[in-house]
matplotlib code that plots the C-alpha trace (Angstrom):
import matplotlib.pyplot as plt

x = [-236.8, -234.5, -230.6, -230.9, -233.5, -231.4, -228.5, -230.4, -231.7, -228.2, -226.9, -229.9, -229.2, -225.6, -226.4, -228.9, -226.4, -223.8, -226.3, -226.8, -223.2, -223.0, -221.1, -218.0, -219.4, -217.3, -220.0, -219.7, -216.8, -217.2, -214.2, -211.9, -209.6, -209.4, -210.5, -214.0, -213.5, -210.1, -207.2, -205.5, -201.9, -199.4, -201.1, -203.3, -202.8, -206.1, -206.2, -208.0, -211.8, -211.9, -214.0, -213.3, -214.1, -217.2, -220.0, -220.9, -217.3, -217.5, -217.2, -213.7, -213.1, -209.5, -208.3, -205.3, -203.3, -203.4, -203.0, -201.9, -204.3, -202.0, -202.7, -199.8, -196.9, -196.1, -197.3, -200.9, -202.0, -202.7, -206.3, -205.7, -206.8, -205.0, -203.6, -203.3, -200.1, -201.4, -198.8, -199.5, -197.7, -197.8, -199.4, -203.0, -205.6, -208.8, -212.3, -215.4, -218.9, -220.6, -223.7, -223.8, -225.9, -224.8, -222.0, -218.3, -216.5, -213.0, -211.3, -208.6, -206.3, -202.9, -200.1, -196.9, -194.7, -193.6, -190.1, -189.1, -188.1, -188.0, -188.9, -187.8, -190.8, -194.2, -197.1, -200.8, -203.5, -206.6, -210.0, -213.3, -216.2, -215.2, -211.4, -210.6, -207.0, -204.7, -201.2, -199.8, -196.2, -194.3, -190.5, -189.3, -185.7, -186.6, -187.4, -190.2, -189.7, -192.0, -192.0, -192.8, -194.2, -194.2, -197.7, -198.6, -202.2, -203.3, -206.5, -208.4, -211.3, -213.9, -217.5, -220.2, -223.2, -225.2, -226.1, -223.5, -219.7, -216.7, -213.5, -210.4, -206.9, -204.7, -200.9, -198.7, -195.6, -194.3, -196.7, -194.3, -193.5, -194.5, -193.5, -196.0, -197.8, -199.6, -203.0, -205.1, -207.5, -209.8, -212.7, -214.8, -216.5, -218.7, -217.2, -219.5, -220.4, -218.9, -222.3, -222.9, -219.5, -220.5, -223.8, -222.1, -219.5, -222.3, -224.1, -221.3, -220.5, -223.9, -223.5, -220.3, -221.8, -224.6, -222.2, -220.2, -223.4, -224.1, -220.7, -220.9, -224.4, -224.0, -222.1, -225.1, -227.7, -225.5, -225.3]
y = [-31.9, -34.8, -34.8, -37.5, -35.4, -32.3, -34.3, -35.7, -32.2, -30.7, -33.3, -32.9, -29.1, -29.6, -31.9, -29.6, -26.9, -29.2, -30.2, -26.4, -25.9, -26.7, -30.1, -30.4, -30.8, -33.2, -33.5, -29.8, -30.8, -34.1, -36.5, -34.2, -37.3, -38.0, -41.7, -42.0, -43.8, -44.9, -43.2, -45.0, -46.3, -44.9, -41.7, -40.6, -37.2, -35.4, -32.4, -29.2, -29.3, -32.9, -33.8, -36.7, -37.9, -38.5, -41.0, -39.2, -38.8, -35.1, -33.2, -31.9, -29.8, -29.5, -26.1, -24.9, -27.5, -30.6, -32.2, -35.7, -37.5, -39.6, -43.0, -44.8, -43.0, -41.3, -41.3, -40.3, -37.2, -37.7, -37.8, -40.8, -41.3, -39.9, -36.6, -34.3, -32.7, -29.4, -29.4, -32.4, -32.2, -28.4, -26.2, -26.6, -26.6, -27.8, -26.4, -27.7, -26.0, -26.4, -25.1, -23.7, -21.5, -17.9, -17.8, -18.4, -21.4, -23.0, -24.6, -27.3, -29.2, -30.9, -29.2, -30.7, -30.5, -32.9, -33.8, -35.0, -31.6, -27.8, -25.3, -25.7, -23.7, -24.8, -22.2, -22.5, -19.8, -20.7, -18.9, -19.6, -17.4, -14.0, -14.9, -14.1, -15.4, -16.5, -17.7, -20.9, -22.2, -25.3, -25.8, -29.1, -28.7, -30.1, -33.7, -34.6, -37.7, -40.3, -42.4, -39.2, -36.1, -34.4, -32.7, -29.4, -28.7, -25.4, -23.6, -20.5, -18.8, -17.4, -16.0, -17.3, -15.3, -18.4, -20.4, -21.5, -21.1, -22.3, -23.6, -23.1, -24.4, -22.9, -23.5, -20.5, -22.3, -21.5, -22.7, -25.4, -26.8, -30.4, -30.7, -28.7, -28.3, -31.4, -31.1, -33.7, -34.2, -31.2, -30.2, -27.3, -27.0, -24.2, -21.9, -21.5, -17.9, -16.9, -16.8, -20.4, -21.5, -19.5, -21.3, -24.6, -23.7, -22.7, -26.0, -28.2, -26.1, -26.6, -30.4, -30.4, -28.6, -31.1, -33.9, -32.3, -31.6, -35.3, -36.5, -34.2, -35.2, -39.0, -39.7, -38.0, -40.2, -43.4, -42.2]
z = [-137.3, -136.3, -136.8, -139.5, -141.3, -141.2, -142.5, -145.4, -146.2, -146.1, -148.4, -150.8, -150.7, -151.7, -154.4, -155.7, -155.9, -157.5, -160.1, -160.8, -161.9, -165.6, -166.0, -168.0, -171.5, -173.3, -175.9, -176.9, -178.9, -180.7, -181.3, -179.3, -178.9, -182.6, -181.9, -183.6, -185.8, -184.7, -186.5, -189.3, -188.0, -188.1, -189.6, -192.5, -194.3, -194.8, -197.4, -197.3, -197.6, -196.3, -193.2, -190.8, -187.2, -185.1, -185.9, -189.0, -190.1, -190.7, -187.5, -188.3, -191.3, -192.7, -193.5, -195.5, -197.4, -195.2, -191.7, -190.6, -188.4, -186.1, -184.6, -183.1, -185.0, -181.6, -178.0, -177.3, -175.3, -171.6, -172.4, -174.8, -178.3, -181.3, -182.3, -185.2, -186.8, -188.1, -190.8, -193.3, -196.4, -196.0, -193.2, -192.5, -189.8, -188.3, -187.4, -185.8, -185.5, -182.2, -180.3, -176.8, -174.5, -173.9, -171.1, -170.3, -171.3, -171.1, -174.1, -173.0, -175.3, -175.3, -177.4, -178.6, -181.8, -184.4, -183.5, -186.9, -188.3, -188.0, -187.1, -183.5, -182.5, -183.6, -183.7, -183.8, -183.8, -181.9, -182.5, -180.6, -179.4, -178.7, -179.1, -182.8, -182.7, -179.8, -180.5, -178.8, -179.3, -178.6, -178.5, -179.7, -178.6, -175.2, -174.3, -176.7, -178.8, -180.4, -177.2, -175.2, -176.9, -173.6, -174.2, -172.4, -171.3, -172.7, -171.9, -173.1, -171.6, -174.0, -174.1, -176.3, -177.2, -177.6, -180.6, -183.2, -182.6, -184.6, -183.0, -185.3, -185.0, -187.7, -188.2, -188.2, -189.6, -193.1, -195.9, -197.1, -193.6, -192.9, -189.2, -187.2, -183.9, -182.7, -180.8, -179.1, -176.0, -177.0, -174.8, -173.9, -170.4, -168.9, -166.4, -163.3, -162.2, -159.0, -157.3, -158.1, -156.5, -153.4, -153.2, -153.6, -150.8, -148.6, -149.3, -148.3, -145.4, -144.1, -144.6, -142.7, -139.8, -139.5, -139.6, -136.8, -134.8, -135.1, -133.9, -130.8, -129.7, -130.2, -126.9, -125.0, -126.8, -125.6, -122.0]

ax = plt.figure().add_subplot(projection="3d")
ax.plot(x, y, z, "-o")
ax.set_aspect("equal")
plt.show()
C-alpha cells in the first residue's frame, strides 16, 4: 500500500469515527433562541397556557402566570436571537416536549436577570430527563444592564431513557414578582461515551503518524 493510500485510509478512518460521535443536536430543542417567528419588540407578555415559537408557533408552553418574550428591550444572549423573562406580570415558566434516543445529554442555556427591579437574586428551577429540579441563580447587583445583560452560560448533564422528555424552566421568585430570571440560547447536545472519544483520538493519532511518515520520507524520494 502506497503512502498516499495509507494517508487517505487514515483520514477516512478518522472521519468515520468523527461521524460516529453524535453531533450537537440543535434541533432537539426547537426555537431555543426565541427567534422563530421573530419576537415582538420590545417584548410581548405571554400568559399561562399559551404556546409560542417555532414554525408551528406552539413549541414552547407557558407555565404559571406569565412570561415576557423579549425582542430588543435589552441585549441578546451570546447565541443571538431573543430571550425570555420568566416573570411576566407575575412569576411563570416555560416547557417544551422533545424526543431523543436513550443516552446522556448536555443542556446549555444563557442566564441573566431583569435589571429593572428586585429581587437582587433571580432563581429558576430546571427539570429535564432524570433531573427533576436543579436550581440556578443570577445576581443582578453586578454589571448587567439593558445594553449588556452579562449572560452566563449554564450547563446541566442529564440522562434520557429514550422517547419523550420534557424540558422545564420554572421561576422560583415570589409569585407577585415581575422582574425575573432571563434565559436564551437554549440547546441540547449528545455527550459522547468515553470509548467513542478514545477511538476518535486513535484515529487522529494514526492520521498524524502517516503525515509525519510522509514528511520524513519525502527527501529520500527527491534524492
